[in-house]
C-alpha positions in Angstrom: 6.0 113.0 -25.7 3.1 110.5 -24.9 4.5 107.1 -26.3 1.9 104.8 -27.5 2.4 100.9 -26.8 1.0 98.5 -29.5 -1.2 97.2 -26.9 -2.7 101.3 -26.4 -3.1 100.6 -30.1 -6.5 98.7 -29.8 -8.0 101.6 -27.5 -10.1 104.5 -29.6 -8.5 107.5 -29.9 -10.9 109.7 -27.9 -9.5 107.8 -24.8 -7.2 110.3 -24.8 -7.8 114.0 -25.0 -4.6 115.5 -26.5 -2.8 114.0 -29.5 0.8 113.3 -29.4 2.7 116.3 -31.6 4.5 114.5 -34.4 6.6 115.4 -37.3 4.2 115.5 -40.8 7.4 112.6 -41.6 6.9 110.6 -38.9 3.5 110.6 -39.2 3.6 109.2 -43.2 6.2 106.6 -41.7 3.6 105.1 -39.3 1.4 102.5 -40.5 -2.3 102.7 -40.2 -4.8 101.4 -37.5 -5.6 98.2 -39.8 -2.0 97.4 -40.7 -1.1 97.8 -37.0 -4.2 94.8 -36.3 -2.7 92.8 -39.0 0.9 92.6 -37.6 -0.3 91.9 -34.4 -2.1 89.0 -35.5 0.8 88.0 -37.4 2.8 88.2 -34.7 0.1 86.2 -32.5 0.0 83.2 -34.8 3.5 83.2 -35.6 4.2 83.0 -31.5 1.5 80.3 -31.2 3.8 78.2 -34.0 6.8 78.8 -32.6 5.2 77.5 -29.2 4.1 74.7 -31.0 7.0 73.5 -32.5 8.9 73.7 -29.5 6.3 71.7 -28.4 6.9 68.8 -31.0 10.4 69.4 -30.8 10.6 68.7 -26.7 7.8 65.3 -27.3 10.2 63.7 -29.7 12.8 62.2 -26.8 10.0 61.2 -25.2 8.1 59.3 -28.6 11.8 58.1 -28.9 12.1 56.8 -25.0 8.5 55.2 -25.1 9.1 53.8 -28.5 12.1 51.7 -27.4 9.9 49.6 -25.0 7.3 49.5 -27.6 9.5 48.2 -30.1 11.2 46.0 -27.5 7.8 44.4 -26.2 6.9 43.9 -30.0 10.1 42.1 -30.8 9.5 40.0 -27.2 5.7 39.0 -28.6 7.2 38.1 -31.8 10.0 35.9 -30.8 6.9 34.2 -28.4 4.7 33.7 -31.0 7.5 32.0 -33.3 8.3 30.0 -30.1 4.5 28.7 -29.5 4.4 27.7 -33.1 7.4 25.6 -33.1 6.1 24.0 -30.1 2.4 23.4 -31.2 3.5 22.4 -35.2 7.2 20.8 -34.5 8.7 18.2 -32.3 11.8 19.2 -29.7 15.3 18.1 -31.3 15.9 16.2 -27.8 12.6 14.3 -27.7 12.2 11.2 -30.1 9.1 8.6 -30.3 10.0 5.6 -28.6 10.8 2.3 -30.3 10.0 -0.7 -28.8 11.6 -3.7 -29.4 9.9 -7.2 -29.6 10.4 -9.6 -27.1 12.1 -12.5 -27.0 9.9 -15.8 -25.7 13.0 -15.9 -22.9 12.2 -12.4 -21.9 8.4 -13.0 -21.9 9.0 -15.9 -19.7 11.3 -14.2 -17.6 8.7 -11.4 -17.1 5.9 -13.8 -15.9 8.0 -15.6 -13.6 9.5 -12.5 -12.3 5.4 -11.2 -11.7 3.9 -14.7 -10.3 6.9 -14.2 -7.8 6.1 -10.7 -7.0 2.4 -11.4 -6.9 2.1 -14.7 -5.1 4.2 -16.7 -2.6 6.8 -19.2 -3.5 5.3 -22.6 -3.0 7.1 -24.2 -0.3 9.1 -27.3 -1.1 8.1 -29.9 1.2 5.4 -33.0 1.2 2.6 -33.0 4.2 5.2 -34.9 6.6 7.6 -31.3 6.3 10.0 -33.4 4.5 12.2 -31.2 2.3 13.4 -34.0 0.0 14.5 -38.0 0.6 13.1 -39.5 3.8 16.0 -41.4 4.4 18.3 -40.0 6.9 21.7 -41.7 7.4 21.6 -43.0 11.3 25.7 -42.1 11.1 25.0 -38.4 12.1 23.1 -39.2 15.1 26.3 -40.0 16.8 27.7 -36.7 18.3 26.0 -34.8 20.8 23.5 -32.0 19.3 24.8 -28.5 18.8 22.5 -25.4 18.0 23.4 -21.9 17.1 21.1 -18.9 16.7 19.9 -17.5 13.5 17.9 -13.8 13.1 14.9 -14.1 10.8 15.4 -12.1 7.2 12.8 -10.6 5.0 11.8 -13.1 2.5 12.9 -16.0 4.7 10.5 -19.1 4.8 10.7 -22.2 7.4 11.8 -24.3 4.5 14.0 -22.1 3.1 16.1 -21.6 6.4 15.9 -25.5 7.1 17.6 -26.3 3.6 20.1 -23.0 4.6 21.1 -25.2 7.3 21.1 -28.6 5.9 18.1 -29.8 7.5 15.5 -32.5 6.2 12.3 -31.6 7.6 10.5 -28.2 8.2 9.4 -29.4 11.6 12.6 -29.5 13.5 12.9 -26.0 13.5 8.7 -25.3 14.3 9.3 -27.5 17.2 12.7 -26.8 18.8 11.4 -22.9 18.9 7.7 -23.7 19.6 6.5 -22.2 16.7 2.6 -21.8 16.8 2.1 -20.6 13.4 4.7 -20.2 10.6 2.7 -17.1 9.5 3.8 -14.8 12.6 7.5 -15.7 11.5 8.8 -12.1 11.9 12.1 -10.3 10.0 14.6 -9.8 13.1 12.9 -12.8 15.1 15.6 -15.1 16.6 15.4 -18.7 16.3 17.4 -21.6 17.5 19.1 -24.2 14.9 20.3 -27.7 16.0 22.4 -29.1 14.0 20.7 -32.3 13.1 16.9 -32.6 12.3 14.5 -33.9 15.6 12.8 -33.0 18.1 12.7 -32.3 22.0 11.0 -33.9 24.9 10.5 -32.9 28.3 10.6 -36.0 30.9 7.5 -36.4 32.5 6.8 -37.9 36.0 7.9 -41.7 35.6 9.2 -42.0 32.0 12.8 -43.6 31.6 15.2 -43.1 28.7 14.5 -46.6 27.2 11.0 -46.1 27.5 11.3 -42.6 26.0 13.8 -44.4 22.8 11.1 -47.4 22.5 8.1 -44.2 22.0 10.2 -42.7 19.2 11.7 -46.1 18.2 15.1 -44.7 17.9 18.2 -46.5 20.4 18.9 -46.1 23.6 23.0 -45.6 22.3 21.4 -43.0 19.9 19.9 -41.0 22.9 22.8 -41.2 25.1 25.0 -40.0 22.2 23.5 -37.1 20.9 22.2 -35.7 24.4 25.9 -36.7 25.3 24.7 -38.6 28.6 27.0 -40.5 30.6 24.0 -42.4 32.2 20.7 -43.8 32.0 19.1 -41.5 34.7 16.6 -39.1 34.2 14.6 -36.6 36.1 11.1 -34.9 35.7 11.7 -31.9 33.7 14.9 -32.8 31.7 14.9 -31.7 28.1 16.0 -34.2 25.7 17.1 -34.3 21.9 15.5 -36.8 19.6 17.2 -37.0 16.8 15.4 -38.1 13.4 11.7 -37.6 15.3 8.9 -35.4 13.3 6.0 -33.9 14.5 2.8 -35.5 13.8 0.4 -34.3 11.0 -2.5 -32.8 12.8 0.3 -30.4 14.7 2.0 -29.9 11.5 -0.4 -28.6 9.5 -1.6 -26.5 12.2 1.4 -24.9 12.9 1.2 -23.8 9.0 -1.9 -22.8 9.1 -3.1 -25.4 6.9 -5.5 -27.8 9.4 -8.4 -25.9 8.7 -9.8 -25.9 4.6 -11.8 -22.7 3.1 -15.6 -23.7 4.6 -17.2 -22.0 1.1 -14.5 -23.5 -1.4 -15.3 -20.5 -4.0 -14.6 -16.9 -4.4 -15.3 -14.8 -1.6 -15.3 -11.7 -0.4 -13.9 -10.9 3.5 -16.6 -8.3 4.7 -15.9 -8.2 8.0 -12.3 -9.5 9.9 -11.7 -11.1 13.5 -11.9 -8.1 16.2 -13.3 -5.3 17.3 -15.3 -3.1 14.9 -18.1 -0.9 14.3 -21.4 -2.8 15.2 -23.2 -2.9 11.4 -26.4 -1.8 12.7 -25.4 0.7 15.7 -22.2 1.6 14.6 -21.2 1.3 18.6 -17.3 -0.4 18.6 -18.0 -4.4 19.4 -15.8 -6.8 19.1 -16.3 -9.6 16.0 -16.1 -13.4 16.7 -15.2 -14.1 13.5 -14.9 -13.6 9.6 -17.9 -13.0 7.2 -17.7 -14.5 4.3 -19.8 -12.8 1.0 -20.7 -15.4 -1.5 -23.9 -15.7 -3.5 -27.0 -16.8 -1.4 -27.5 -20.8 -1.3 -23.8 -21.4 -1.7 -22.5 -24.6 0.0 -21.0 -24.3 3.5 -18.4 -27.2 3.9 -17.3 -28.7 7.1 -13.5 -27.1 7.4 -11.9 -30.2 9.6 -13.4 -33.4 9.8 -15.8 -33.9 13.4 -18.6 -34.3 14.9 -21.9 -31.8 15.0 -22.0 -30.7 18.4 -25.1 -28.4 17.4 -27.5 -27.3 14.7 -30.3 -24.6 15.5 -31.7 -21.3 15.6 -30.8 -18.4 17.8 -31.3 -14.5 17.0 -28.1 -13.8 16.6 -26.9 -16.5 14.6 -29.6 -17.5 12.8 -29.2 -21.1 11.5 -26.1 -22.4 12.8 -23.9 -25.4 13.4 -21.2 -26.1 15.5 -18.5 -29.1 14.6 -16.1 -30.3 17.4 -12.6 -31.4 16.1 -9.4 -33.0 17.6 -7.2 -30.8 19.2 -9.9 -29.2 21.3 -10.7 -27.2 18.3 -14.6 -26.2 17.3 -16.0 -24.3 14.7 -19.3 -22.4 14.0 -20.9 -21.5 10.8 -23.7 -19.1 11.0 -26.9 -17.2 9.2 -27.5 -20.3 7.0 -30.6 -20.4 4.9 -30.8 -23.9 5.3 -29.2 -26.7 7.9 -28.3 -30.0 6.3 -27.0 -31.7 9.0 -28.2 -33.0 12.8 -27.0 -33.1 16.2 -24.3 -36.1 17.0 -23.1 -36.6 13.0 -19.6 -37.2 12.3 -18.5 -35.6 9.2 -15.4 -35.0 7.1 -13.6 -32.3 5.7 -15.7 -30.7 2.8 -18.9 -32.6 3.9 -22.0 -30.2 3.4 -23.3 -28.4 6.5 -26.0 -26.2 4.8 -26.5 -23.4 2.5 -25.4 -19.6 2.7 -28.1 -17.3 3.9 -28.6 -14.3 5.8 -31.0 -15.5 8.9 -30.4 -13.5 12.3 -28.4 -10.5 12.7 -27.4 -9.9 9.3 -27.2 -7.4 6.4 -27.0 -9.3 3.9 -25.8 -13.2 2.6 -22.8 -14.1 4.2 -21.5 -16.9 6.5 -20.1 -15.9 9.7 -17.6 -18.5 10.8 -15.2 -18.5 14.0 -13.1 -21.1 15.6 -12.6 -22.1 19.2 -9.4 -23.5 20.6 -9.6 -24.8 23.8 -12.7 -22.9 24.4 -10.8 -19.6 23.4 -11.5 -18.0 20.2 -9.0 -17.0 17.8 -8.6 -15.6 14.3 -10.4 -17.8 11.7 -7.5 -16.5 9.3 -4.5 -17.9 11.3 -5.4 -21.5 11.0 -7.2 -21.4 7.0 -5.7 -23.2 4.3 
């Protein structure tokens, strides 16, 4: 017996040479070809629906897994948006507006003093002769031999402050004993000698006697013997004597204080080029600048920095119109690039006398004063002696 499968039913009967022999009863129960086709269609649809349902069922866990992260992301974004809203719209609890108290007059005055002390150096409390207070020094203190101690300069120290600390009356004592050429060169860590009393040292020269030295400094022979712990008046060349109560002369003291010379312009000016090596303003080649360049308005009066005598006045290609003044103590000053010279060769001038007008003559890039200072024929930095 040939059994026809459901798939065989899709072929025509002509494809077969023989028909199967089936009882009439069986034949009557078999569906027709149309009915079979419908059944197959329904079965196929049902199979497809089952597959779709299975896919949907299997996809649900994936969706839920992914949704968990999606929901978490949405929650994070929502929280952040709330935080930013608070930051932008509200002040954090720990931040409060600063409330400034009204300062009292005393507080303002204290602040002013503090700012002045910070911005400006404290004025040295001594007179033109170097005395810190009274000039009347008791001679009774000159009966004991002078003794010395060593002091290490600290940051913020001044020559007057150190003198006061060791009960000295005149700053020239420390300057002379330590051979300080300029108090501005005093540095932290430097060691200086401190005598027990005010005075200077004197190096005995050939032909000098102790009595002659006493007369020179207007003191007594006995005082020199006592202070220097001498048992005889005999002294020899090269001996170092301490002269109690002696002080430096005004010129030497001013020189050591860096106040021997006054500002030659006397107005506000700008330092355009310092003393020392610099690039040439025209060529750029490194060269030594023999003074300082002081920029000020064209025609500003140029004044003698110290009293003296005009040693030269004229013109050259480098300095243009210039004036040289000779001073006491081996000093000379040069004033260059003037637009006009107002003094003559050999003329005596006082400190502050007008020598000429500021200009830009000679080797110059613009209106300024070139100011140089010489000491015994050697150049020195003008800023080391200007007041």
